KEFIGU-195667 format. One record per residue (C-alpha): residue in three letters; z negated, y negated, x negated. Coordinates in pm, whole numbers, plus 50000, padded with zeros to 5 digits. Each point is the difference from the previous one (the first is absolute). Layout:
// KEFIGU-195667
alaZYX;...
***
This chain:
// KEFIGU-195667
met150404198060647;leu497685010749718;arg499734978749685;ile498315006749668;asn496554983649976;asp499604997250379;val496395006650105;phe499255019850318;lys496775008650175;leu499565035150143;gly496675004150172;gln497474983949766;glu502045005349682;arg502614977249839;tyr503055013849820;arg502554983949765;ile503655011849978;leu500645007849631;ala503525014550015;leu502695012850241;ala501535034349933;gly502765008850247;gln498405009750333;his496544996749851;ala497734971949890;ile497325000649733;trp496874980650090;met496434997549878;asn496624992150152;ile498874966649855;asp496395002350123;ser498985032649827;asp498995002649633;lys501265036149994;ala503374995050166;trp503385010949853;pro503574995550123;glu500935021450302;leu503405010950135;val500534993050372;lys503045002750220;ala501614967350104;thr500435013350356;glu496235005750022;ile499334964049898;glu502494987550261;gln498395021650270;trp496524987149909;ile501344964550034;leu501425008150347;asp496685015850101;glu498234967949885;ser497735020249773;leu501604984949690;arg500514962649948;arg500854976449720;val497114979749857;glu499684972449741;asp499975010549637;pro496434993849871;tyr501294996249640;ser502994977750071;glu498554970849801;leu500055020149676;ala503794997349969;ser499864961949974;leu496714997449812;ala500354978849683;val498235015149699;glu498984977949710;gln501935007949684;gly497845016649736;ser497115006450236;lys498065032449996;ala501325008750347;gln503604996949879;val499345021949694;ile498415027550209;arg502794998350261;asp502745003149736;gln498205028749824;arg499635019250326;tyr503604994150103;glu501315010549657;leu497965032050029;ile501505011550334;ala503474983849973;pro501785032649892;leu498335018750288;ile500904977550294;val503725001249928;asp500085038150038;glu500295011150366;glu498065032049919;ile496844979049972;tyr499844998050383;tyr499705037650035;arg496975021249913;ser502125026349830;gly501314976549733;arg497244974149983;gly497575020949795;arg502595008549736;leu501164963849960;val496454986449976;gln499005026549744;ser503054992149786;arg499244962450010;ser496355006549915;asp501025019849694;glu502314971849887;thr497454971750036;asp496735018349940;lys498774985750331;pro498035022050240;arg501855012550308;lys497234984650215;ser501034965049889;leu503675007550070;tyr499265013250349;lys497774969650077;asn502694975349888;leu502745017950197;arg497905000050319;gln499164962849963;phe503664991749926;trp501275017750314;gln497224989150238;arg500244963149911;gly503734995150038;ala501695016749703;val500324967149805;pro498654992449650;asn497294977050140;ala498655029750197;leu498465011349670;leu497964968249952;pro496255004949961;asp497894987050290;tyr498454971449806;arg500624976550293;lys497415019850197;ser497384997249730;gly496834980150060;gly499965004050376;lys501524966250073;gly498464984950314;gln497365027150020;arg496324992549969;lys498285014749694;val496715017550076;ser497625005849713;arg496294998349940;lys500654987649650;lys500834963449948;leu503794997249980;gly501894976649773;arg499654989749639;pro496395000449872;arg498454966349923;lys499774988949636;ile498674964350029;ser498464995050344;pro496565015550052;gly499475029250236;thr502285028150107;gly501074987550341;ile500045018850330;thr502535020950189;val501384984950320;asp499055024750272;gly500434998050375;ala496994977350054;ile501134975149736;gly503565001450135;lys498684991150346;met498164969849853;phe503164989949814;arg501995000150323;leu497374980450191;ile499814973149733;leu503774998049954;asp500654996850374;arg497274973750036;tyr500674978149697;tyr503385007849847;val502575016550229;asn500274969550227;asp501164963949987;lys496604985049909;gly501084994949640;tyr497125017649821;ser500775014649656;leu499545036549905;pro497194991849750;tyr498174982350284;ala500435030850221;his498705021949714;arg496884978549970;arg499375004350372;phe500445037449952;ile497365000049726;asp497544984450247;met500695028050248;phe499995027849737;glu496764987649842;ala498235000550336;ala501195035750072;asn499495014149646;pro496884984949844;asp499745027849737;val503384993349838;arg499904978449688;pro502004967350012;glu502225010749709;asp501115030450204;tyr501014980650311;pro503655005250114;thr502174975849807;leu502614974450104;asp502735022949863;gln498795028250226;ile500144978850314;arg503414986749892;tyr501295035649950;phe498605009950341;tyr501714970050160;arg503415007949850;arg499695037050087;glu498784996750359;tyr502014969950117;glu503805000650007;asn501724971549818;ala501634986850320;asp496615000350176;arg498344982049709;ile502554971950022;arg499834997650380;leu496235001050034;arg499304975549717;ala502294973450149;asn499404977450294;arg501735014250309;ile502124969050055;ser500884996449632;tyr500915036949983;gln502364997650296;lys501574967949873;asp500155003749621;ile499205035549884;arg501275026950239;pro503335016849915;leu503124984050144;thr502055026750174;gly502254979550229;thr502244969650009;ala500244971750250;thr503805002750023;ala499885036150119;gly498164989150315;val502674976050129;leu503445006650147;gly501794968449896;pro499924961849996;gly497574985950253;ser498145032950051;arg496794985249865;tyr498934965749878;glu496884995349788;ile498144966850019;asp497114987649790;ala498524967849869;thr498514987149678;ile498794967349854;ala502624988049752;asp498874995549640;val500824962849975;tyr498324967250097;leu502074974450190;leu500004962550061;ser500204981350329;ala503344986350120;asp499234965949840;arg498975018049675;gln496654982149999;arg497625028650090;ile499555036549900;ile500175020650319;gly499235034549862;arg501915032950007;pro502485008650278;thr500105031150216;leu503035022349942;tyr501155025250263;val502855024049922;val501845023450239;val501955028049826;asp502405026350135;val498815033749863;phe503425016949986;ser501894973249808;arg497074981149839;met501534967850136;val497674970950074;ala500654993750369;gly497714970150050;phe497134979849858;tyr497444972950071;ile498674974349756;gly497344975650117;leu496404989049978;glu498625020050295;asn497825030249932;pro501475034950058;ser499715007350372;tyr501945011850301;val501504965450044;thr501404997949647;ala501135036450012;met502004991950313;ser501644971049819;ala501135023749725;leu501265025750252;thr501914973250191;thr501754990349678;ser500785036449920;met501735005950334;ser501924967050021;asp503034984849829;lys499044984449665;ile503034977149949;glu498304969350144;leu496765007749818;cys501795002149664;ala501974968250073;his496714981350049;tyr499205007749635;asp503514992049869;leu501065036649971;glu503325009350160;ile500475036450105;thr502115020250241;gln498645025350248;glu501465028349786;gln497744989649712;trp496855003750213;pro500915022450296;thr496485008950120;val500354985950353;gly498435020550280;ile496965020750091;pro498975030849794;asn498865033150143;ala496534998149843;ile497744975049822;leu497285011349758;ala497214974849943;asp496274996849940;arg497765006450298;gly498564964850014;glu503324981750018;leu501765019150278;leu496995014350182;gly499334988350354;his501594993950338;gln502304972649867;ile502335024549824;glu500455020350319;ser502714976150120;leu502135009249700;glu499415037050062;lys500684999450374;ala502814974850010;phe502075012449703;gly498765035349933;val498724993149648;arg497585026149868;ile496984983749835;glu498475020049714;thr496764990249828;ala498885009749651;pro496515014549948;pro497354975549875;tyr500014993349623;arg503245019649958;gly502494975949848;asp501935030049866;ala501035008250358;lys502234968949979;gly501085005749642;ile503464984450038;val498824965750116;glu496955000749771;arg502295004549698;tyr502184970750109;phe497144975149965;arg499875005949625;thr503815001149972;leu500624967250184;gln497234980849824;ala501295011749663;glu503034977750060;phe497974967749975;lys496805008549811;pro501324995849644;phe501354965050070;thr497804984150265;pro497034977249919;gly496865006050201;val500375038049994;val496745019350032;thr498825016049675;gly497035022149922;thr497404972249989;lys499944963450095;val498894989549652;arg501215025249744;lys497764988349717;gln498024970049892;gly502274970050018;gly502525019150214;lys501794985150299;asp499455007650367;tyr503335013850126;arg499434984250343;leu500484965849844;asp503555010249901;ala501165003150363;thr503484984850029;leu501935016350285;thr499794990050364;leu500135025150284;asp503714992750054;asp500725004749628;phe498225033349995;thr501745011550319;gln503404991649851;ile499205020049684;met498785030050197;leu503004998950234;ala502404999549705;ser498105029249843;ile500295020050322;leu503754993750019;his500385011349640;arg497965031750058;asn501865009150316;gln503474996549851;tyr499805008149629;ala496775018349907;val500805035249875;leu497505025450135;ser499915024249706;lys497155020650148;tyr501415002450353;asp500075036150125;arg503565006150121;asp500875020750302;pro502205030049911;asp503084985350173;met499834965749836;pro503074994149777;asn499295000849628;asp502234970049932;met498014977050236;ala497824974649822;leu496465003150139;thr499374964250111;pro498194992950330;leu503104984650158;asn502235029549900;ile497465025250129;trp499684980450325;asn503754998550059;trp500435036949913;gly497165009450235;ile501484979650287;gln503255019749965;asn498555034649939;arg496515000850148;thr498174994350327;gly497184975450059;arg502054968350037;leu498344967950109;lys500064991450370;asn501504966150090;val498034978450246;ser499824963850104;glu498304979349731;gln498184979150262;ala498715031050179;leu498965014849667;arg498204968149897;ile498064998750327;ala499115036849971;leu498634995249649;leu497984968950075;pro496255005750027;arg498525002250350;gln496944983050144;lys498185003650331;val500194968050207;his498524988950332;leu500984975750274;ser498004968950085;asp500404967350191;leu501364984349682;gly502635026449918;val500225031749791;ser497175000149747;cys500915014749660;phe497704994149701;gly498374971250192;ala503314981650051;tyr501744996950338;tyr503645008550072;thr502274998550303;ser503625006250099;lys502264994750298;glu499845037250084;leu496204998649991;leu499914969750231;ala502455016550242;ser497915031850011;gly497044982150165;trp497535015049756;leu498654965849898;his499444986250352;arg496374992750088;asn499945016250341;gly497035022749940;asp502045032049956;arg499055023049717;arg502314995349704;val501955027049817;thr498095015949710;gly500875022149705;leu502924978849878;gln501295000649644;ala502074975649798;ala501845002349669;tyr499634971249756;asp501664988749682;pro497324991549742;ala502284973449848;val500414980650329;ala497224990650243;asp502284981450244;tyr501165031450183;ile498765034050109;tyr501865028150176;leu498165011150314;phe500665034950139;pro499524998250380;glu500055038050035;lys497965024749799;asp502175020649761;gly503044980450121;ser502734985049785;glu500434967750203;tyr498274969549854;trp499564963150089;val500134973349730;cys496934978250052;ser499464966449826;leu496834980149931;thr498694978350282;asp498994963649955;arg496385010649993;ser500695018849672;arg502374974049855;gln497864997949685;phe501525033149881;arg503674990650041;gly502015003449681;lys497355022049838;ser499875036849912;met497585025150147;trp498165000549667;glu499534962050025;leu498925003850364;trp497355025449897;ala498874977649713;ser499744969550231;gln497985019450254;glu497735012649724;glu499324964549881;gln499444988250358;arg497545028150064;lys498104991249684;ala499854963050097;met498935008850354;ser497315023349868;val498544971849789;ala500184976050296;lys498295025650224;val497025000449765;ala499694961950021;glu500465001150378;thr497255025750037;thr497634978749791;ser500764968450199;lys499765018450331;arg496575013249906;glu498814964849910;leu501354986550330;glu498245026550204;asn496754992949815;leu500334962750069;val500685005750371;ser497085023850027;asn497594976249822;thr501134970050206;ile499465018750325;lys496565011449888;asn498984964449904;ala501284986650332;glu498065026050193;arg496824990849812;ser500574962550065;arg500815003350372;pro497204986450225;ala498485020550272;ile501724999650341;asn498544975450252;lys498825022950275;gln499294970850234;gln503744991750020;ser502285022950191;lys503055016749847;ala502344980850234;ala498584966749891;thr500355009949637;val503695008650048;arg500754968150201;gly498814978649708;ile502685013349756;arg502444971150071;asp497404972949942;asn498635018049695;arg503505002549854;lys500654962550055;gln496734990449830;glu500695022649704;arg503544987149967;asp498894963550003;ala497495007649727;gln502685017349796;arg502394970550039;ala497364975549892;glu499285020949693;gln503735002249913;thr500464962350050;lys497114992649772;ala501345023649735;arg503424983750010;gln498884963449972;pro502034982649725;asp498424988949679;thr499394962350042;ser499704994949627;lys503775004649965;pro502564974250124;lys501515008950336;ser503695003550063;asp501784982650281;val500455021650308;thr502924996150237;tyr499235011350357;leu502895013150210;his498384992450336;gly497654971649912;lys496595000249848;pro497255015750213;asp497154977850103;asp497265019049819;gly502195017749744;ala498805034550119;phe502145029750105;pro500385005050375;asp498135028550169;phe501985031850059;leu500205009050364;asp498275031750108;glu503075008750204;leu501965005549678;phe497485024849857;gly498085016650278;asp496765019049970;asp500855026650254;glu499025034649879;
***
C-alpha cells in the first residue's frame, strides 16, 4: 500500500511519493537538483516491488519534521518567509503538473515581485525534503564543516593582539608530533597534565625545527584543540583513568544484579571489612582493636543471610564461619544474644545455588568439598573489582550507619583531629559481645522492615507489595525458582570446615604438630608398628575454635569421617583453640631456636676441650717400652689399676679429713667402732676389672 511521503529506491535513484491521484501516484526524485514531480501508474510501482527492483528506504530528511527551531532566529525567519511565498502554490493540485505549474508560478511571481527562479527552488526543496515547513530551513547546521579538518596555508584562528609572533599552522608533521606526545604523556593513567605534555612537545618540535622562532611555536591551545578533535570523549575518559578504577568507578552501568538471578537463594554474595569501631576486651580493661565483619547477602531479596564478627583476619576459615551461619538456623544464635525470633523472621536456612566471593577467600582445594558434595557453584570476582559484589559492598555502609552516630570509639578521619584533640581509640567502650548484639539487631531490622526504594522490580511483582527484604524473599519463594536446598547441619558444618593434610606416625595422626587418635583408627591397624608402609595422602577437617578434635577422612573424596581426639602426648593443647595451638607452637619454636644457639655454642666449646685434652695427653705420653712384650703389658692392667685406685683413695681420704680446730660431735656406731677408724676395703669381686 502506497503512502504519501514514502521514499523508494529505483536503481540508484530515490523517489518520494507526493500525492495519490486515483490509479496514479505523483512522485519526485529527491537526489536531483533538476527534478520535478512525475506521474506514474500505481500498478507499475507494485510490479517493480514484486520484481524486487523497487524497495522502500529510510527517509534521509526525516529528522527535519521534529527539528526544534529557536524562536526569533535567522533560520526561523528565512523558513517562514519561504513558506509564506509558496503557500498558495502547494495547495493547488495543478502545481504537480507541468502544464499548470508555469502559469501558477508566473502569477505568484507577479504578486510578490520575487523571481520565478526563487519560487522554483523553494518548491523543489519543499517537495524533496518531506513537504513540511521545516523542509525550507536553510542548511546552517552544515556550515563550518563540523568534524572536518581545515586545510589552509594561512594561519587559522583569530590574529594575535598581545602575544608576540604570528603562530604556525598545524600541518601533518606537527599533528604527528602532537599524537606521539599525547599518547606518551597524557592519554594514559600516568597522571601528567596537558601543560606538561605541551612542554615535552616543545622539546621535540625545537629539535626538529631549529629555524622557527620560539614565539611561533605551536601553543597549548592548539594541542588542546587537537586533543579534543582527534580523541573521542569516551576514549579520553577511558584512557586517562586507571584500568581498575575505570572498571570499578567510571564505566557506564548498563545492568543490574537482580536481573541475573532467578529467585531467593540463586546467588549469595560474601565479603569482609574491618568495622569502623575500636572494642574492649571482655573484662573491659584493654583495647583490642577493630573487629572483622563478614556479611552474606542474598542478591534477589537483599536479605542478610549470615554474618561473622570476630578478631580473626579475613580468610577462608572466617569466610566458612559466615557461610555456616548463613545456611543454618539462627534461632539459637539470636537467643545467645537475648534476641528472640521465629524461623519465619529469618528463613534463610539451606544451601544456595551459587556463592560469589573474592578469589583469595574461596580459592583452593578446600572449597571443592562444598562444590562436589552439595552442587554449589563458586563464583569469584575479578581482582580489585568490589563493584562486582555491589550488593554486599553497599551493606557494609548501611549496617555500620546504625551504630556510628551513637557509639564511642568510632573511627574518624584522623586520630587527633587538631591540637589538643582526643584520640578516638581511647573512647572504646563496647566489648565484642556488645558489638555483635548491636549488629545482629541491625540485621534483623534491615531484613524485616527496611524499605528498598531503589530496588528494581520484576514486571510480575505486585504493586501493593512493600519492598522489604523479607517480603521479597517470601514472594520469591512462592513465585520463583532457586529455592535453598535443605541438608543436614552437621554434614554441612563438616563440609565447610577447612581441610588439612595429615600423616600417620607411631604416635597417632599428626595434624599441625599435635597427635590425634580414635577407636576406628586403632581398629584399622594403621598405627601398629609392624614395619608395613602406612597409608598416605589423608586429609582431615578441623574447627579453628576447638583443637581437641579433628575429623579424619579415611577415603579420598569420601564423605565418611572419623572423629579423632588429642592423645596424651598432646595433652598440653586440650581445651584450646587451633589459633592458641598455633600461637603456642610459635612460642615454643622461638624458645627452641634460642636454646639451639646456646647448645651450639656449648657443644663447640666441649668439642674444643676434648680435642685439646687429647692433644695434651698424646704429648705427655711416654714412649713405649720396646723391651717389654705386648702380652706382659696387658697382663699388668689389674695390678696397675689396684695401685692407681689405692693412690686415689689415699688422696680422697686426705681431702676429707675433718678440721681438728672445730669441736667434734659424738658419733654413734651401729656395728661397733672399728679398730683403726678407717673404712673397710671394697672387695674386688664386687667391682671386677674384666674388660
